[in-house]
C-alpha positions in Angstrom: -56.7 2.2 15.1 -53.2 3.8 15.7 -50.4 1.2 15.6 -48.0 1.6 18.5 -44.3 2.2 17.6 -42.0 -0.7 18.5 -40.4 -0.1 21.9 -36.9 1.3 21.8 -34.6 -0.7 24.1 -31.0 0.5 24.4 -29.6 -2.6 26.2 -30.2 -6.3 26.0 -30.7 -8.5 29.0 -27.4 -8.9 30.9 -27.0 -12.6 30.0 -26.9 -11.7 26.3 -24.3 -8.9 26.5 -20.8 -9.2 25.2 -18.8 -10.9 28.0 -15.7 -8.6 27.7 -17.2 -5.2 27.1 -20.7 -5.6 28.5 -22.1 -4.1 25.3 -24.9 -5.3 23.1 -24.2 -8.1 20.6 -24.5 -7.4 16.9 -27.9 -9.2 16.6 -29.5 -6.9 19.2 -28.0 -3.9 17.6 -29.5 -4.8 14.2 -32.9 -5.5 15.8 -33.0 -2.1 17.5 -31.4 -0.1 14.7 -34.7 0.8 13.0 -36.4 1.5 16.3 -33.7 4.0 17.2 -34.0 5.7 13.8 -37.8 5.9 14.2 -37.2 7.7 17.6 -34.3 9.8 16.4 -34.5 10.2 12.6 -31.4 12.5 12.4 -29.0 10.1 14.0 -25.3 9.4 13.2 -23.6 6.1 13.0 -20.0 5.8 14.5 -17.6 3.0 13.5 -14.7 2.7 16.0 -11.6 0.6 15.7 -8.6 0.6 18.0 -5.3 2.0 16.8 -2.8 -0.8 16.4 -4.8 -3.3 18.6 -2.7 -6.2 17.3 0.4 -4.5 18.6 -1.2 -4.3 22.1 -1.9 -8.1 22.0 1.5 -8.9 20.7 3.5 -6.7 23.0 1.5 -7.1 26.2 -0.8 -10.1 25.8 -4.4 -10.9 24.9 -5.4 -10.5 28.5 -4.2 -6.9 28.4 -6.0 -6.5 25.1 -9.2 -7.7 26.7 -8.7 -5.2 29.6 -8.5 -2.4 27.0 -11.6 -3.6 25.3 -13.4 -3.7 28.6 -12.2 -0.2 29.5 -13.4 1.1 26.2 -16.8 -0.6 26.6 -17.3 1.1 30.0 -16.2 4.4 28.6 -18.6 4.3 25.6 -21.5 3.6 28.0 -20.5 6.6 30.1 -19.9 9.0 27.2 -22.9 7.9 25.0 -25.6 7.0 27.6 -28.6 7.5 25.3 -27.1 5.7 22.3 -27.3 2.2 20.9 -23.9 0.6 21.4 -22.4 -2.7 20.3 -19.1 -4.5 19.9 -19.2 -5.7 16.4 -16.2 -8.1 16.7 -12.6 -7.9 17.8 -11.7 -4.3 18.4 -14.6 -2.9 16.3 -17.4 -1.0 17.9 -20.6 0.7 16.5 -22.7 3.4 18.0 -26.0 4.7 16.8 -26.5 8.1 18.4 -28.7 11.2 18.2 -25.8 13.4 19.0 -24.7 16.0 16.3 -21.3 15.7 14.7 -20.1 18.6 16.7 -21.2 17.0 20.0 -19.6 13.7 18.9 -16.3 15.4 18.4 -16.5 16.6 22.0 -17.4 13.2 23.2 -14.3 11.7 21.4 -12.2 14.1 23.6 -14.1 12.8 26.6 -13.2 9.3 25.6 -9.5 10.1 25.4 -9.6 11.7 28.9 -11.3 8.7 30.4 -8.8 6.3 28.7 -5.9 8.3 30.2 -7.7 8.2 33.6 -8.0 4.4 33.4 -4.3 4.3 32.8 -3.6 6.7 35.7 -5.6 4.6 38.1 -3.9 1.4 36.9 -7.0 -0.1 35.4 -5.1 -0.6 32.2 -1.3 -0.6 31.8 -1.2 1.7 28.7 -3.0 4.5 26.9 -4.7 3.0 23.8 -6.0 5.0 20.9 -8.9 4.7 18.5 -10.0 5.8 15.1 -13.6 6.5 14.1 -15.8 7.2 11.1 -19.0 9.2 11.5 -21.8 9.1 9.0 -25.5 10.1 8.8 -27.4 6.9 9.7 -29.5 5.6 6.8 -32.3 3.0 6.9 -30.0 0.5 5.1 -27.9 -0.6 8.0 -25.4 -2.5 5.9 -24.7 0.6 3.7 -24.4 2.8 6.7 -21.9 0.5 8.4 -19.9 0.3 5.1 -19.7 4.0 4.8 -18.7 4.5 8.4 -16.1 1.8 8.2 -14.6 3.4 5.1 -14.4 6.8 6.9 -12.8 5.1 9.9 -10.1 3.5 7.7 -9.4 6.8 6.0 -9.0 8.4 9.5 -6.6 5.6 10.3 -4.6 6.2 7.1 -4.5 9.9 7.8 -3.5 9.4 11.4 -6.4 11.4 12.7 -8.9 10.4 15.4 -12.0 10.6 13.2 -13.5 11.7 9.9 -17.0 12.8 9.2 -18.6 11.5 6.0 -17.0 13.0 2.9 -18.6 12.0 -0.4 -15.5 12.7 -2.4 -13.4 10.5 -0.1 -16.0 7.8 -0.2 -16.3 7.8 -4.0 -12.5 7.6 -4.3 -12.4 4.6 -1.9 -15.2 2.8 -3.9 -13.2 3.5 -7.1 -10.1 2.1 -5.5 -11.9 -1.0 -4.4 -13.2 -1.4 -8.0 -9.7 -1.0 -9.3 -8.3 -3.5 -6.8 -11.0 -6.1 -7.6 -10.5 -5.8 -11.4 -6.7 -5.9 -11.0 -6.7 -8.8 -8.7 -8.9 -10.8 -11.1 -6.6 -9.8 -14.0 -3.5 -10.9 -12.1 -5.1 -14.3 -11.2 -6.1 -14.8 -14.9 -2.9 -13.3 -16.3 -4.7 -10.6 -18.3 -2.6 -7.5 -17.5 -0.8 -6.4 -20.6 2.9 -5.8 -20.8 4.6 -2.9 -22.6 8.2 -2.3 -23.6 10.7 0.3 -24.6 14.2 0.0 -26.0 17.0 1.5 -24.0 19.3 3.9 -26.0 22.8 5.2 -25.7 23.2 8.9 -25.3 24.2 9.1 -29.0 20.7 7.7 -29.8 22.0 4.3 -30.9 19.7 1.6 -29.6 21.1 -0.9 -27.1 20.2 -4.6 -26.9 18.2 -3.8 -23.7 14.4 -3.9 -23.6 12.6 -2.5 -20.6 9.3 -4.3 -19.8 6.6 -3.0 -17.5 3.0 -3.7 -16.7 -0.1 -1.8 -17.7 -3.6 -1.9 -16.3 -6.4 -3.7 -18.0 -7.3 -0.5 -20.0 -3.6 -0.4 -21.1 -2.9 2.7 -19.0 -0.3 3.4 -16.3 -0.7 0.9 -13.5 1.6 2.3 -10.7 0.3 5.6 -9.5 1.2 6.3 -5.8 -2.3 5.4 -4.6 -2.6 2.3 -6.7 0.8 1.1 -5.6 -0.2 1.5 -2.0 -3.4 -0.5 -2.6 -1.5 -3.3 -4.5 1.1 -3.5 -1.7 -1.4 -3.7 1.1 -3.6 -6.3 -0.7 -0.6 -8.6 -1.5 -1.3 -8.2 -5.2 2.0 -6.4 -5.9 4.0 -9.5 -4.8 1.6 -11.7 -6.9 2.1 -9.5 -9.9 5.9 -9.4 -9.6 6.1 -13.2 -9.2 3.8 -13.6 -12.2 5.9 -11.4 -14.4 9.2 -13.0 -13.3 7.8 -16.5 -14.0 6.2 -15.6 -17.3 9.1 -13.7 -18.8 12.0 -15.9 -17.5 10.3 -19.1 -18.7 9.1 -17.6 -22.0 10.0 -19.1 -25.3 9.7 -15.7 -27.0 12.8 -13.9 -25.8 14.2 -12.0 -28.8 17.6 -13.3 -29.9 20.4 -11.1 -28.7 18.3 -8.9 -26.4 18.4 -8.3 -22.7 15.0 -8.0 -20.9 14.6 -5.7 -17.9 12.0 -7.2 -15.5 10.9 -4.7 -12.9 9.9 -5.8 -9.4 9.5 -4.1 -6.0 11.9 -4.7 -3.1 9.0 -5.6 -0.8 8.2 -8.6 -3.1 11.7 -10.1 -2.5 11.1 -10.2 1.3 7.8 -12.0 0.9 7.1 -14.6 3.5 4.1 -16.2 1.8 6.2 -17.7 -0.9 9.9 -17.1 0.0 11.8 -15.5 -2.8 14.9 -17.8 -2.6 12.7 -20.9 -3.1 10.7 -19.2 -5.8 13.8 -18.2 -7.8 15.5 -21.6 -7.3 12.4 -23.3 -8.8 12.4 -20.9 -11.8 16.1 -21.5 -12.5 15.7 -25.2 -12.3 13.1 -25.3 -15.1 14.2 -22.4 -17.3 15.7 -22.9 -20.8 16.8 -19.3 -21.3 20.2 -17.9 -20.3 20.0 -15.9 -17.0 22.4 -13.4 -18.5 19.6 -12.4 -20.9 17.6 -10.9 -18.0 18.2 -7.8 -15.8 16.1 -7.9 -12.7 15.5 -4.3 -11.7 14.4 -3.9 -8.1 12.6 -0.7 -7.0 13.8 0.4 -3.6 11.7 3.6 -3.3 9.6 3.7 -0.2 11.6 0.7 1.2 12.6 1.0 4.8 12.5 -2.5 6.0 15.3 -5.0 6.4 18.2 -3.7 4.2 20.5 -6.6 5.0 18.0 -9.2 4.0 17.3 -7.3 0.8 21.0 -7.3 0.0 21.0 -11.1 0.5 18.2 -11.5 -2.1 19.9 -9.1 -4.6 23.1 -11.1 -4.3 21.2 -14.3 -4.7 19.8 -13.0 -8.0 23.4 -12.3 -9.1 24.6 -15.7 -8.1 22.1 -17.3 -10.3 23.5 -15.4 -13.3 21.0 -12.6 -13.6 22.1 -9.0 -13.9 20.9 -6.7 -11.1 19.7 -3.2 -11.4 18.0 -0.8 -9.0 15.4 2.0 -9.4 14.1 4.4 -6.9 17.4 6.2 -6.4 17.1 9.5 -4.5 19.5 12.2 -3.6 19.1 11.9 0.2 21.0 10.2 3.0 18.1 7.9 3.9 17.9 6.2 0.5 18.5 2.4 0.8 20.6 2.6 -2.3 23.5 4.0 -0.2 23.4 0.9 1.9 23.0 -1.5 -0.9 25.4 -0.2 -3.5 28.7 -1.2 -1.8 27.4 -4.8 -1.1 25.8 -5.8 -4.4 27.3 -6.1 -7.9 24.9 -3.7 -9.6 25.0 -3.3 -13.4 22.4 -0.5 -14.0 20.7 2.3 -12.0 17.5 3.9 -13.2 17.3 7.7 -12.7 13.7 8.8 -12.4 12.3 11.9 -14.1 11.3 13.3 -10.8 15.0 13.3 -9.8 16.7 14.5 -13.0 14.1 17.2 -13.6 14.9 18.7 -10.2 18.6 18.6 -11.0 17.9 20.3 -14.3 16.5 23.3 -12.5 18.6 23.3 -9.4 22.4 23.7 -9.3 22.8 22.0 -6.0 20.9 18.9 -7.1 22.7 19.0 -10.4 26.0 18.8 -8.7 24.8 15.9 -6.5 23.4 14.1 -9.5 26.5 14.7 -11.6 28.7 13.4 -8.7 26.7 10.3 -8.3 26.5 9.5 -12.0 30.3 9.8 -12.3 30.6 7.5 -9.3 28.3 5.0 -11.0 30.3 5.0 -14.2 33.6 4.6 -12.4 32.1 1.5 -10.7 30.9 0.0 -14.0 27.3 0.8 -13.3 25.4 2.3 -16.2 22.8 5.0 -15.3 19.5 4.8 -17.3 17.7 8.2 -17.5 13.9 7.6 -17.7 11.3 9.4 -19.8 13.5 11.6 -22.0 11.0 13.4 -24.2 12.9 16.3 -25.9 16.2 17.1 -27.5 16.8 19.6 -24.7 16.4 16.9 -22.1 18.7 14.6 -24.0 21.3 17.4 -24.2 21.0 17.8 -20.5 21.9 14.2 -19.7 24.6 14.1 -22.3 26.2 17.1 -20.6 26.5 15.0 -17.5 28.0 12.1 -19.4 27.8 10.8 -23.0 28.1 7.3 -21.5 24.7 7.2 -19.9 21.7 5.4 -21.3 18.1 6.6 -21.6 14.6 5.7 -22.6 11.6 7.7 -23.6 9.3 9.0 -26.3 12.1 10.9 -27.9 13.5 7.8 -29.6 11.0 5.0 -29.0 7.3 4.7 -28.6 5.8 2.3 -26.1 5.1 -1.1 -27.7 2.9 -4.0 -26.6 4.9 -7.2 -25.9 3.9 -10.7 -25.0 5.8 -13.6 -23.6 4.7 -17.2 -24.5 5.5 -20.1 -22.2 7.5 -23.0 -23.5 
């Protein structure tokens, strides 16, 4: 006896549809998922998400946000009539469709035209956008949704409408998630190792300054560009910066006669979860060490937020007796350093290898760097050239000034360092 295939139903009864979009609920979508794949084995799964939906709600209202959701639900039913559609939750939508990826791309253009039409006819007061991830639908619905969601977020990060499944991108994202999970756990349990280097004068005489920075759990470089973005977005960067400040400032293991550079990111000082002024005041109230033994170095690269508030936090650090340094200096007019410098008593400025190496090869940048270094020195701010590896590189920075400081493998290998609490 031949067993009949389960009946494929594209839409649930009206009373069970999502009240805003009139699309299926997630339970119905899951129930019909296998039936659709049985009917159309080579289907694709699409994961949609509005572009900046929160901004729509905040600027216009939740009612307007709901109007946009209703508009999109109507449009999806029009453009994908033979597909299985659902509003997963919020501004997230799923479509299981037998359309090819080429046809799907055309349908995305149709969606955009219909969104514009809804705006032209005053059904909605704005033209909203969307991002999407498109993947081959697999029997495992959870895995398919996960892959489509990852591709959607990658499309959002790249500011493109959609991305088809790319195994390389997917593997990288999974790797990033693994890194983030391990690092988050290591931060919570305070297991990330610290490394240090001594800062040297240009004549190779060691100073009393020790630069301290964090390594990953394998004792490798932690802050690649991609990892830094992940740590910022997840909130782990602020947690790590606060952890290091607390651990080092309250340590009973500060070497006598040494100054410790504690590196933090500017974004952490503007944290609203645990406000920095309150955090720092609490530290100072219980610390036994002298604040003058610490240099708090704030990285302002990629910082384009509230400069005036950052200046307040930097001056607060100085008022508590800590010395203040900056890193992330660049030779362009948009660098926040140009705004900060006149308003903060800075003691040190780190010069990154990406900056001084360009100046080493380019006369124009050399002139700019030389001019700025002389200005720093005239204002009692000591430049620290980072990652000096060869005698030639040392000669280059000494040619700018023999008063500058440096660190790198030329004079000092990286050392493990630990800070015990009192």
